[in-house]
Phi, psi and omega in degrees: 000147190262339187071021184294138176249127179265135182296334181212163176299323179297320178297319178295317179296317178300317179297321178300308183290326176296316178296321179299312181294326181273353187055047183260098184298315180296319177297321179294314183290338177293340180279335183274153174297154183264040178230175184275003181273001181287149179223140179226133175230113177277154178308131180060020181249176178273166178285126178248132183232137176090159183303314185297313181293317181295314179300316183296319180292322177293321178301315179296318180296324183275353185302330180281352180087174182301151178172348181265137175238127181252132176231115179274123185253338181214092183265137179237128178245126179246123181241000000 
């Protein structure tokens, strides 16, 4: 984990989708907080809590390599 601080929520979201498309596990985990209070729920998936569970599910998802393309068509920002 990098301890990376993103200047804005938009920067964090961009980093998330870039890591997702590249199947970049380190890049993906850099977007998450570095504590055990994180929670991730994938569509139709179970609740994952803590760094180890979240990292492991992303590792499994990325094992097949890049192939996913994400296109955001309607973004809403609430400030």
